N, C-alpha and C positions, 0 to 999 in steps of 0.2 A: 378910668385912667389908672395907671399903675402907681404903686406905692414906692417912691424913690428913697424913702428915709432909711431903709434897712440895707442899702447896697452902697458900695464905694462910688466915688465921683466918676471914675472911668466907666463903670458899669451903668451908672445913671445916664451918662452922655450917650452911650451906645443904645440904651433903651429909648431915650428921647429921640435920637436920630431915626431909629427904626419906626417909632410911633409917627414921627413927622412924615417920613417917606410913605408909610402905609396910608396916612390921611391924605397926602398929596395924590397918590395913585387913585384912591377912591373918589376924590374930587374931580380929577381929570376924567375918569371913567364916566362919572355922572354927567359931565359936560358933553362928552361924546355921545352918550345915550340920548341926551336931550336934543342934540343936533340931528341925530338920525330920526327921532320922532318928529321934530319940527320939519325936516325935509319931506317926510311923508305927508304931513299936514299941508305944506306948501303945494305939493304935487296934486293932492286931492282938491285943494281950492282952485288951482290953475285949470284942472280938468273938470271942475264942477261936479265931482262925484263924492258920495258919502264914504265913510270908512267901511260900511257894510258892503258897498259896491266894490271898493278896493278888494275886500276879502273875496267876493264872488269872482272878480276878474282873475285873482291869483289862485283860486281854488283852495282857499283856506277858510277856516271858520272865522266869523266876525270876532270871536273872543281872542284869536291870535293877533288881530290888528289892534283891538282895543287894549289888550294887555301890553302890547309893545308901546303904546302911546302913554301909558300910565307913568307918572313920575316915580312911583315906588318900585318899578321893575328893577331887577338885578342885572339883566343882560339881554341883549338882542343879538341873536346868532347871525352870522354872515349868510347862512343858508336861508333864513327867514327874509333877510334883506333881498337876496337874489330872487326868491320866489315872488315877493311883492313887486320887485322891479320887473320881472317877467310879466306879471299881470298888467302892469302899466306899459308894457312894450318899451321899456327903458333899460339901457345898458347900465351896469354897475358904474362904469366910468362916468356916464352922464349923471347918475344919481349923486356921486360924490363930487362932481365938478360944479360946485357952487360956493358962495361966500361962507356958508356955515362951516365948511370943512377946511378952508384955506388958512385960517389963523389959529387952529387948535393948538393948545399947549402939548408938548411932548409928554408921553406917559412916563418916560424915564428921564429924570433931570440930571 
């Protein structure tokens, strides 16, 4: 956290607001990433396939799928989502058309 003692009140407020918005964006991104991972978990359960089988169907390495499912991941690229959807013979529209994505918070508040 930043040291607010050495700056005036106006600067403290601007720093606090920036920190708050930055934290909010990180939180929303984490929720979105978790929703994407959970959607792939759902699809694998529905189709009774393993994550390794998903990787094989999509033509990617199993580590691509497993790293996408890790809570510690930083990002999941749209190209990766598209490739995995192609492996499942699922459109991007159908991938995102579920409850997990309907009520997500906006990244910009």
